C-alpha positions as CSV (number, residue, x, y, z in Angstrom):
1,M,0.0,0.0,0.0
2,L,2.8,2.4,0.9
3,I,4.5,1.6,-2.4
4,I,1.3,2.4,-4.3
5,L,0.9,5.7,-2.5
6,A,4.6,6.5,-3.1
7,C,4.2,5.9,-6.8
8,F,1.0,8.0,-6.9
9,A,2.7,10.8,-5.1
10,A,5.7,10.7,-7.5
11,S,3.3,10.7,-10.5
12,S,1.4,13.7,-9.1
13,C,4.7,15.5,-8.5
14,A,5.8,14.8,-12.1
15,V,2.5,16.2,-13.4
16,R,2.9,19.4,-11.4
17,T,6.5,19.9,-12.5
18,D,5.6,19.4,-16.1
19,I,2.9,22.0,-15.9
20,D,5.3,24.4,-14.3
21,C,7.9,23.5,-17.0
22,L,5.6,24.6,-19.8
23,R,4.4,27.7,-17.9
24,S,8.0,28.7,-17.5
25,I,8.8,28.1,-21.1
26,K,5.9,30.2,-22.3
27,E,6.8,33.1,-19.9
28,S,10.5,33.0,-20.9
29,L,10.0,33.1,-24.7
30,E,8.9,36.0,-26.9
31,D,5.9,34.9,-29.1
32,P,5.2,37.7,-31.5
33,E,3.0,35.6,-33.7
34,Q,1.0,34.3,-30.7
35,L,1.5,30.7,-31.7
36,L,1.5,29.6,-28.1
37,S,-1.9,31.0,-27.4
38,S,-3.2,27.5,-26.9
39,W,-1.1,27.2,-23.9
40,D,-3.9,28.1,-21.4
41,F,-3.1,27.0,-17.9
42,N,-6.5,28.0,-16.5
43,N,-7.5,24.3,-16.6
44,S,-7.5,21.5,-14.1
45,T,-8.4,18.7,-16.5
46,E,-6.0,15.7,-16.4
47,G,-3.8,15.8,-19.5
48,F,-4.9,19.3,-20.6
49,I,-1.3,20.3,-21.5
50,C,-1.1,17.4,-23.9
51,R,-3.4,19.4,-26.2
52,F,-1.0,22.3,-26.3
53,T,0.6,23.2,-29.7
54,G,3.9,21.4,-30.0
55,V,3.5,19.3,-26.9
56,E,3.4,15.5,-27.0
57,C,2.8,13.5,-23.8
58,W,3.6,10.0,-22.8
59,H,-0.1,9.3,-22.6
60,P,-2.9,11.6,-23.8
61,D,-4.6,11.6,-20.4
62,E,-1.4,12.0,-18.4
63,S,0.3,15.4,-18.0
64,R,3.8,14.0,-18.5
65,V,5.6,15.6,-21.4
66,L,7.4,13.3,-23.9
67,N,8.4,15.7,-26.7
68,I,8.3,19.5,-27.3
69,D,8.4,20.7,-30.9
70,L,8.3,24.5,-31.2
71,S,10.1,24.7,-34.5
72,D,9.6,27.5,-37.0
73,M,7.4,29.6,-34.7
74,G,9.4,32.8,-34.7
75,L,10.1,32.6,-31.0
76,G,12.6,34.9,-29.4
77,G,14.6,34.9,-26.1
78,S,17.2,32.5,-24.8
79,F,17.3,28.8,-24.1
80,P,14.4,28.2,-21.7
81,I,16.1,27.0,-18.6
82,G,12.8,26.2,-17.0
83,I,12.6,23.1,-19.3
84,R,14.5,21.2,-16.6
85,S,11.2,20.7,-14.8
86,C,10.0,18.5,-17.7
87,T,11.7,15.6,-16.1
88,S,10.6,12.9,-18.6
89,L,11.4,14.9,-21.7
90,T,13.1,12.9,-24.5
91,G,12.7,15.3,-27.5
92,L,13.3,19.0,-27.8
93,D,13.0,20.9,-31.2
94,L,13.5,24.7,-31.0
95,S,14.8,25.0,-34.6
96,G,14.0,27.8,-36.9
97,N,13.4,30.5,-34.3
98,K,15.2,33.6,-33.1
99,L,16.8,32.3,-29.9
100,T,19.9,34.2,-28.8
101,G,22.5,33.7,-26.1
102,Q,24.4,30.5,-25.1
103,I,23.4,26.9,-24.5
104,P,23.5,26.4,-20.7
105,Y,26.9,25.1,-19.6
106,N,25.1,22.4,-17.6
107,V,22.7,21.4,-20.4
108,A,23.1,17.7,-19.5
109,D,21.6,18.5,-16.1
110,V,18.8,20.5,-17.6
111,V,17.7,17.9,-20.2
112,P,19.5,14.6,-19.2
113,F,17.2,12.1,-21.0
114,L,17.0,13.7,-24.5
115,T,17.2,11.5,-27.5
116,T,16.7,14.4,-29.9
117,L,18.0,18.0,-29.5
118,D,17.5,20.3,-32.4
119,L,18.6,24.0,-31.9
120,S,19.4,24.6,-35.6
121,N,18.5,27.8,-37.5
122,N,18.6,30.2,-34.5
123,N,21.1,32.9,-33.5
124,L,22.7,31.1,-30.6
125,S,26.3,32.0,-29.9
126,G,29.3,31.2,-27.6
127,S,30.9,27.8,-27.3
128,I,29.3,24.4,-27.5
129,P,29.3,23.2,-23.9
130,P,31.2,19.9,-23.3
131,S,28.4,18.7,-21.0
132,I,26.3,17.9,-24.1
133,A,28.5,14.7,-24.2
134,N,26.8,13.7,-20.9
135,I,23.4,13.4,-22.6
136,S,24.3,9.8,-23.2
137,L,21.0,8.7,-24.9
138,I,21.0,11.4,-27.6
139,N,20.4,10.2,-31.2
140,V,20.0,13.5,-33.0
141,L,22.1,16.6,-32.3
142,R,21.6,19.5,-34.6
143,L,23.3,22.8,-33.9
144,D,23.7,24.0,-37.5
145,N,23.0,27.6,-38.7
146,N,23.9,29.5,-35.6
147,Q,26.8,31.7,-34.5
148,F,28.7,29.2,-32.3
149,T,32.5,29.8,-32.0
150,G,35.5,28.0,-30.6
151,H,36.2,24.3,-30.8
152,I,33.8,21.3,-31.0
153,P,34.2,19.5,-27.7
154,P,36.2,16.3,-28.2
155,K,34.0,14.6,-25.7
156,L,31.2,14.5,-28.2
157,S,33.0,11.5,-29.7
158,E,31.7,9.6,-26.7
159,L,28.1,9.8,-27.9
160,D,27.9,6.3,-29.2
161,R,24.1,6.4,-29.9
162,L,24.4,9.4,-32.2
163,K,22.8,8.9,-35.7
164,E,22.4,12.5,-36.9
165,F,24.8,15.3,-36.2
166,S,25.4,18.8,-37.7
167,V,27.2,21.9,-36.7
168,A,27.3,23.4,-40.3
169,N,27.1,27.1,-40.9
170,N,28.7,28.3,-37.7
171,R,32.1,30.0,-36.9
172,L,33.8,27.0,-35.4
173,S,37.5,26.0,-35.7
174,G,39.9,23.3,-34.8
175,Q,39.9,19.5,-34.9
176,V,36.6,17.8,-35.4
177,P,35.7,14.9,-33.1
178,I,36.5,11.3,-34.0
179,F,33.3,9.5,-33.3
180,R,33.5,6.1,-31.7
181,N,30.2,5.1,-33.4
182,Y,31.4,4.4,-37.0
183,I,27.8,4.0,-38.1
184,I,27.1,7.7,-37.6
185,P,26.9,9.3,-41.1
186,V,29.1,12.3,-40.3
187,S,30.1,13.7,-43.7
188,A,31.8,17.0,-44.6
189,E,28.2,18.5,-44.9
190,S,27.9,18.1,-41.1
191,Y,30.7,20.6,-40.7
192,A,30.1,22.8,-43.9
193,N,30.7,26.5,-43.9
194,N,32.8,26.9,-40.8
195,L,36.1,27.4,-42.6
196,G,38.1,26.8,-39.4
197,L,37.6,23.1,-39.0
198,C,39.9,20.2,-40.0
199,G,40.3,16.5,-39.6
200,A,38.4,13.6,-41.3
201,P,36.1,13.8,-43.1
202,L,37.5,17.3,-43.8
203,S,41.0,18.2,-44.9
204,P,43.7,16.9,-42.5
205,C,44.8,19.3,-39.8
206,K,48.1,20.9,-40.6
207,H,50.9,22.6,-38.6
208,K,50.3,26.3,-38.2
209,N,53.2,27.0,-40.6
210,H,51.8,24.8,-43.4
211,V,49.6,26.3,-46.0
212,D,45.9,25.8,-46.1
213,I,43.9,28.5,-47.8
214,F,40.8,27.9,-45.8
215,F,42.2,27.2,-42.3
216,S,45.3,29.5,-42.0
217,G,45.2,32.7,-40.0
218,F,45.5,36.0,-41.7
219,A,47.7,39.0,-40.7
220,V,45.2,41.9,-40.1
221,G,42.8,40.3,-42.5
222,L,45.3,39.6,-45.3
223,P,46.1,36.0,-46.5
224,V,49.7,35.4,-45.4
225,S,49.1,31.8,-46.4
226,T,49.0,33.0,-50.0
227,I,52.5,34.2,-49.9
228,L,53.7,30.9,-48.4
229,T,51.8,29.0,-51.2
230,V,53.4,31.0,-54.0
231,L,56.9,30.8,-52.4
232,L,56.6,27.0,-51.8
233,I,55.4,26.3,-55.4
234,F,57.6,28.7,-57.4
235,C,60.5,29.8,-55.3
236,L,61.6,27.2,-52.8
237,P,63.3,24.8,-55.2
238,R,65.6,27.6,-56.3
239,L,66.3,29.3,-52.9
240,S,68.2,28.5,-49.8
241,M,66.3,28.4,-46.6
242,K,67.9,31.7,-45.5
243,R,66.9,33.5,-48.7
244,Y,63.5,31.9,-48.5
245,Y,62.8,33.4,-45.1
246,L,64.2,36.8,-46.0
247,L,62.0,37.0,-49.1
248,M,59.0,35.8,-47.2
249,I,59.4,38.5,-44.5
250,K,60.0,41.2,-47.2
251,K,56.9,40.1,-49.1
252,I,54.7,40.2,-46.0
253,K,55.9,43.6,-45.1
254,E,55.3,45.0,-48.6
255,R,51.8,43.6,-48.7
256,Q,51.0,45.1,-45.2
257,H,52.5,48.4,-46.1
258,H,50.9,48.9,-49.5
259,L,47.7,46.9,-49.5
260,I,46.1,47.7,-46.1
261,P,45.9,51.5,-46.6
262,R,44.5,51.0,-50.1
263,I,41.7,48.7,-48.9
264,S,40.9,50.7,-45.8
265,Q,40.8,54.1,-47.6
266,A,38.6,52.7,-50.3
267,V,36.1,51.5,-47.8
268,V,36.2,54.0,-44.9
269,G,38.0,57.1,-46.1
270,K,41.1,58.7,-44.9
271,E,40.8,58.4,-41.1
272,S,43.9,56.4,-40.4
273,N,42.7,55.3,-36.9
274,L,39.9,53.4,-38.6
275,E,41.8,51.6,-41.4
276,E,43.1,48.5,-39.7
277,R,40.0,48.2,-37.5
278,K,37.8,48.0,-40.6
279,V,39.8,45.4,-42.4
280,T,40.0,43.4,-39.2
281,D,36.2,43.8,-38.8
282,W,35.7,41.9,-42.1
283,D,37.9,39.1,-40.8
284,K,35.5,38.6,-37.9
285,Y,32.9,37.2,-40.3
286,I,34.8,35.6,-43.2
287,R,38.5,35.0,-44.2
288,A,40.0,36.7,-47.2
289,L,41.5,34.9,-50.2
290,S,44.2,36.3,-52.4
291,L,43.9,37.2,-56.1
292,I,46.7,34.7,-56.9
293,E,44.6,31.9,-55.3
294,L,41.5,32.9,-57.3
295,K,43.5,33.0,-60.5
296,M,44.9,29.6,-59.9
297,A,41.4,28.2,-59.1
298,T,39.7,29.7,-62.1
299,N,42.6,29.1,-64.6
300,D,43.2,32.9,-64.7
301,F,39.4,33.6,-65.0
302,D,39.1,31.5,-68.1
303,T,35.8,32.1,-69.9
304,K,35.2,28.3,-69.9
305,N,34.7,28.6,-66.1
306,V,32.0,31.3,-66.4
307,I,28.8,29.8,-64.9
308,G,26.6,32.9,-64.7
309,Y,26.4,36.6,-65.0
310,G,24.3,39.5,-63.7
311,N,24.2,43.2,-63.2
312,M,26.9,43.0,-60.5
313,G,29.4,40.9,-62.5
314,L,30.4,37.5,-63.8
315,M,30.3,34.2,-61.7
316,Y,33.1,31.7,-62.1
317,K,33.5,28.1,-61.0
318,A,36.7,27.8,-59.0
319,M,38.5,24.6,-58.2
320,F,41.1,24.9,-55.4
321,Q,44.1,22.7,-54.8
322,N,42.5,20.9,-51.8
323,G,39.6,19.8,-54.1
324,I,37.1,22.3,-52.8
325,V,34.8,23.9,-55.4
326,L,33.5,27.4,-54.9
327,A,31.7,30.0,-57.0
328,V,33.6,33.3,-57.5
329,K,31.6,36.5,-58.3
330,R,33.9,39.1,-60.0
331,L,32.3,42.5,-59.4
332,H,32.3,45.1,-62.1
333,K,34.6,48.0,-61.5
334,F,32.1,50.6,-60.3
335,E,33.1,53.2,-57.7
336,S,29.5,53.1,-56.4
337,L,30.1,49.5,-55.2
338,E,32.9,50.4,-52.8
339,K,30.6,50.9,-49.8
340,E,28.3,48.1,-50.8
341,F,31.2,45.6,-51.0
342,S,32.2,46.3,-47.4
343,Q,28.6,46.1,-46.2
344,E,28.0,42.9,-48.0
345,I,31.0,41.3,-46.4
346,K,29.9,42.2,-42.9
347,I,26.2,41.4,-43.4
348,L,26.4,38.2,-45.5
349,G,29.2,37.0,-43.2
350,R,26.5,37.0,-40.4
351,L,23.5,35.7,-42.3
352,R,23.7,31.9,-42.3
353,H,20.7,29.6,-43.0
354,T,20.1,26.3,-44.7
355,N,18.2,28.1,-47.5
356,L,20.6,31.0,-48.1
357,V,23.7,30.8,-50.2
358,P,26.6,31.4,-47.8
359,L,29.3,33.9,-48.4
360,M,32.5,31.9,-47.9
361,S,35.2,34.5,-48.5
362,Y,36.1,37.7,-50.3
363,C,39.1,39.2,-52.1
364,F,40.0,42.9,-52.6
365,E,43.3,43.4,-54.3
366,M,44.6,45.8,-57.0
367,E,41.2,47.5,-57.1
368,K,39.6,44.2,-58.0
369,K,36.7,42.9,-55.9
370,F,35.5,39.4,-55.6
371,L,32.9,37.6,-53.5
372,I,33.2,33.8,-53.0
373,Y,30.2,31.6,-52.4
374,K,29.6,27.9,-52.1
375,Y,29.2,26.2,-55.5
376,M,25.8,24.9,-56.3
377,S,26.1,22.0,-58.7
378,N,22.5,22.0,-59.9
379,G,22.4,25.6,-61.2
380,T,19.4,27.8,-60.9
381,L,15.7,27.0,-60.4
382,Y,15.1,29.0,-63.6
383,Q,17.2,26.6,-65.6
384,W,15.3,23.6,-64.4
385,L,11.8,25.1,-64.8
386,H,12.5,26.4,-68.3
387,S,14.6,23.5,-69.7
388,R,17.7,25.6,-70.2
389,P,20.8,23.5,-71.3
390,Q,23.2,25.3,-68.9
391,V,22.6,22.6,-66.3
392,E,25.0,19.9,-67.6
393,G,23.4,16.5,-68.2
394,K,20.1,17.3,-66.6
395,N,17.2,17.4,-69.0
396,K,14.4,15.9,-66.9
397,K,11.3,17.8,-65.9
398,M,10.8,18.4,-62.2
399,G,8.1,16.4,-60.6
400,W,5.6,17.9,-58.2
401,T,7.1,16.6,-54.9
402,L,10.4,18.2,-55.8
403,R,8.8,21.5,-56.8
404,L,6.9,21.5,-53.5
405,R,10.0,20.8,-51.5
406,I,11.8,23.6,-53.2
407,A,8.9,26.0,-52.6
408,V,8.9,25.1,-48.9
409,G,12.7,25.7,-48.7
410,I,12.4,29.1,-50.4
411,A,9.5,30.1,-48.1
412,R,11.6,29.0,-45.1
413,G,14.5,31.1,-46.2
414,L,12.5,34.2,-46.8
415,A,10.6,33.8,-43.5
416,W,14.0,33.5,-41.7
417,L,15.2,36.7,-43.5
418,H,12.2,38.5,-42.2
419,H,12.1,37.3,-38.7
420,N,15.7,36.3,-37.7
421,N,17.2,38.1,-34.7
422,I,20.6,38.9,-36.4
423,L,19.5,41.3,-39.2
424,R,16.0,41.5,-40.7
425,V,16.2,41.6,-44.5
426,A,13.7,42.2,-47.3
427,H,15.0,40.5,-50.5
428,L,12.6,42.4,-52.8
429,K,13.7,40.7,-55.9
430,I,13.1,37.0,-55.4
431,S,12.8,35.1,-58.6
432,S,13.8,31.7,-60.0
433,N,17.1,33.2,-61.2
434,C,17.9,34.0,-57.6
435,V,17.3,30.5,-56.3
436,L,20.2,28.1,-56.6
437,L,20.0,24.3,-56.1
438,D,22.7,22.2,-54.4
439,D,23.5,18.6,-55.1
440,K,20.4,17.5,-53.1
441,F,18.2,20.1,-54.7
442,E,18.0,22.1,-51.5
443,P,17.1,25.6,-52.6
444,K,19.5,28.4,-51.7
445,I,18.4,32.0,-52.0
446,S,21.1,34.2,-53.6
447,N,21.7,37.9,-54.3
448,F,20.0,38.8,-51.0
449,G,23.2,40.7,-50.0
450,N,22.8,42.9,-53.1
451,S,19.0,43.3,-52.7
452,N,17.4,46.1,-50.9
453,L,18.7,45.1,-47.6
454,L,17.0,46.8,-44.6
455,M,19.8,47.9,-42.3
456,S,19.7,49.8,-39.1
457,T,20.3,53.0,-41.1
458,N,17.5,52.2,-43.5
459,S,20.0,52.3,-46.3
460,T,19.6,49.9,-49.2
461,I,21.6,48.1,-51.9
462,S,20.3,47.7,-55.4
463,S,19.7,44.1,-56.6
464,G,21.2,42.1,-59.3
465,C,18.0,40.2,-60.1
466,N,15.5,41.4,-62.7
467,L,12.0,40.7,-61.4
468,V,9.8,43.8,-61.5
469,V,7.7,44.2,-58.3
470,P,5.0,46.9,-58.2
471,H,3.9,49.3,-55.5
472,S,7.2,50.5,-54.1
473,S,5.5,52.2,-51.3
474,V,4.3,48.9,-49.9
475,D,5.9,47.4,-46.8
476,P,9.1,45.8,-48.2
477,Y,8.3,42.5,-46.4
478,K,4.9,42.4,-48.2
479,E,6.8,42.8,-51.5
480,D,8.7,39.6,-50.7
481,V,5.4,37.9,-50.0
482,Y,4.1,39.2,-53.4
483,G,7.3,38.1,-55.2
484,F,7.1,34.6,-53.6
485,G,3.5,34.4,-54.9
486,I,4.8,35.2,-58.4
487,L,7.5,32.6,-58.0
488,L,5.0,30.0,-56.8
489,F,2.9,30.4,-60.0
490,E,6.1,30.0,-62.0
491,I,6.9,26.8,-60.1
492,I,3.4,25.4,-60.7
493,S,3.0,26.5,-64.3
494,G,6.6,26.1,-65.5
495,K,6.0,29.3,-67.4
496,E,7.8,32.7,-67.2
497,R,5.7,35.7,-66.3
498,S,6.6,39.0,-68.0
499,S,7.0,42.2,-66.2
500,A,3.8,43.4,-67.9
501,E,1.8,40.9,-65.9
502,T,3.0,42.0,-62.5
503,D,0.2,44.4,-62.0
504,T,-1.7,43.0,-59.0
505,D,-5.3,43.3,-60.4
506,S,-4.6,42.0,-63.9
507,L,-2.5,39.2,-62.5
508,I,-5.2,38.0,-60.1
509,Y,-7.8,38.2,-63.0
510,N,-5.6,36.2,-65.3
511,I,-5.1,33.5,-62.6
512,C,-8.8,33.2,-61.8
513,S,-9.8,33.0,-65.4
514,E,-7.0,30.7,-66.6
515,Q,-6.4,28.6,-63.5
516,C,-6.4,25.3,-65.4
517,N,-3.8,26.6,-67.8
518,M,-1.7,27.7,-64.8
519,I,-0.6,24.1,-64.1
520,D,2.3,22.5,-65.9
521,E,0.8,19.7,-68.0
522,C,3.5,17.3,-66.8
523,L,2.1,17.6,-63.3
524,T,-1.6,16.9,-63.9
525,G,-3.2,13.5,-63.5
526,R,-0.5,12.2,-61.2
527,G,-2.4,12.2,-58.0
528,F,-1.2,15.6,-56.7
529,D,-4.1,17.8,-58.1
530,D,-5.5,18.7,-54.6
531,E,-2.0,19.7,-53.4
532,I,-1.4,21.8,-56.5
533,Y,-4.7,23.6,-56.2
534,E,-4.0,24.3,-52.5
535,T,-0.6,25.7,-53.4
536,L,-2.3,27.9,-56.0
537,R,-4.5,29.3,-53.3
538,I,-1.5,30.1,-51.2
539,A,0.1,31.9,-54.2
540,D,-3.1,33.8,-54.8
541,S,-3.1,34.9,-51.2
542,C,0.5,36.1,-51.6
543,I,-0.5,38.2,-54.6
544,R,-3.4,39.7,-52.7
545,T,-1.1,40.8,-49.9
546,H,-0.5,44.0,-51.9
547,K,-4.2,44.7,-51.4
548,D,-4.9,43.8,-47.8
549,G,-1.4,43.3,-46.3
550,A,-2.7,40.5,-44.2
551,T,-0.2,37.7,-44.9
552,S,3.3,37.5,-43.5
553,M,6.1,35.3,-44.9
554,L,6.0,33.2,-41.8
555,Q,2.4,32.5,-42.3
556,V,3.0,31.6,-45.9
557,Y,5.8,29.2,-44.9
558,Q,3.6,27.5,-42.3
559,A,0.8,27.1,-44.8
560,I,3.0,25.6,-47.6
561,R,4.9,23.5,-45.1
562,A,1.6,22.0,-43.9
563,I,1.1,20.7,-47.5
564,G,4.4,19.0,-47.8
565,I,5.0,18.0,-44.2
566,S,3.8,14.4,-44.8
567,R,6.3,13.8,-47.6
568,N,9.4,12.0,-46.6
569,E,10.9,11.0,-49.9
570,I,11.5,13.5,-52.8
571,S,12.7,12.5,-56.2
572,I,13.1,14.4,-59.5
573,D,10.6,12.1,-61.3
574,S,8.0,11.8,-58.6
């Protein structure tokens, strides 16, 4: 009898603590979209918290929380420390929000029994706490697309149950862990876009005096590693070690003396006390590459390596000596781009998200300016929708499930641009030409750094894309919603829309009167008609935003995500 009473008391205590847990979470998080409005604690019914949005209980009639999924809700604040009161929690997904600050140093004490921890796509910073390694049951650990710095704790290699792991798109450096569990699919993608990491499956870690164009330090933002590379390749066989070191020191001093003032003055003017600080500021976000390295990687900017062009300049495919392939944008020589070049480095170096093309590096030498991005092997969405031959060896038409997945990814990226806590951005010129596709057909929004970026000073940068968007007086975020609506119609129809059709009234009329003709004939009759018409309704709602201004990009993302959320397998032909 005493045992039964003790169990009952423990169960009641667990119920109370779980309710307190959720109450604490709601109070600690900012909820601008009021998506946690269902969390009403004025209720005494058993299991009432199990009906809360994002809450899953062990049993529907027992207030004991199993999983919490608050992903993509636009929530702000820091990691909710009150979650420690959910003592039976096994899954926590806070991805796609605007969380800031650090992961608690004692996170293993806060959530000791987690099997899934997803904090991706936020603005969390600081170091990754070693205590995560003490969450011994964890299967999924996603920390990608944040602002984490420092080293990845070696103790993470002790997580022998881990099946999914990613720290991509952060600012991490040093040796990556060697996981004991050899089944874990840790590939280079798990560490992508950090630029300071080394060790398998990445390039081997090297001694600090060895050359590695992506992992070496830079003297006040300038690639000293470049000098070492050139000397090793071209000079060392013909020089004694003494002459080699004398020449190296001389070259470094010459570059520092001549190049730093030229860069700094071009960007910030003649105030000498700001020069070195500005160049170093760039280096906080991304590392510089040298013109020599870019010439070697592009075969001296051979026209055979041109993969695109726009108002800002030509884009080249660049193959570096360590096998990494990047895309290099060579900017036109316009004096008006000096300030924008500096702003883009600082801003794009901070904006990291799964559905944005990351800025990997930059180069500013001899009055030439380059921006270096991750290479996207599947070209642009425009090429795929309109059967352009520029995408090598790819002549298949996109099926509906792939188009839907791409649309969801674009919506996710735009919603993040609008609602992230780093820098809110309105793209203003979204189009199929601005959407690149990686090797897995994950969409990556490009040219957002050159779009009308909303900065703290309300200054803007003109775009390199060509879509005409009407009503310039409209809220810029609504223009993105409108532009996404146009893009959705293009994805569904497979047809280009001319700038003459971008008047809101005439466009809506044409859509309503020609709805059947709006669907690409290769998509019809394949069992997806209901989904396609539902997506058309979302596109129509986006277009009408210019009339009523009622739809936000976050709402659009949630609506289109709901259509595709049940799909687990995407193929080109499906």
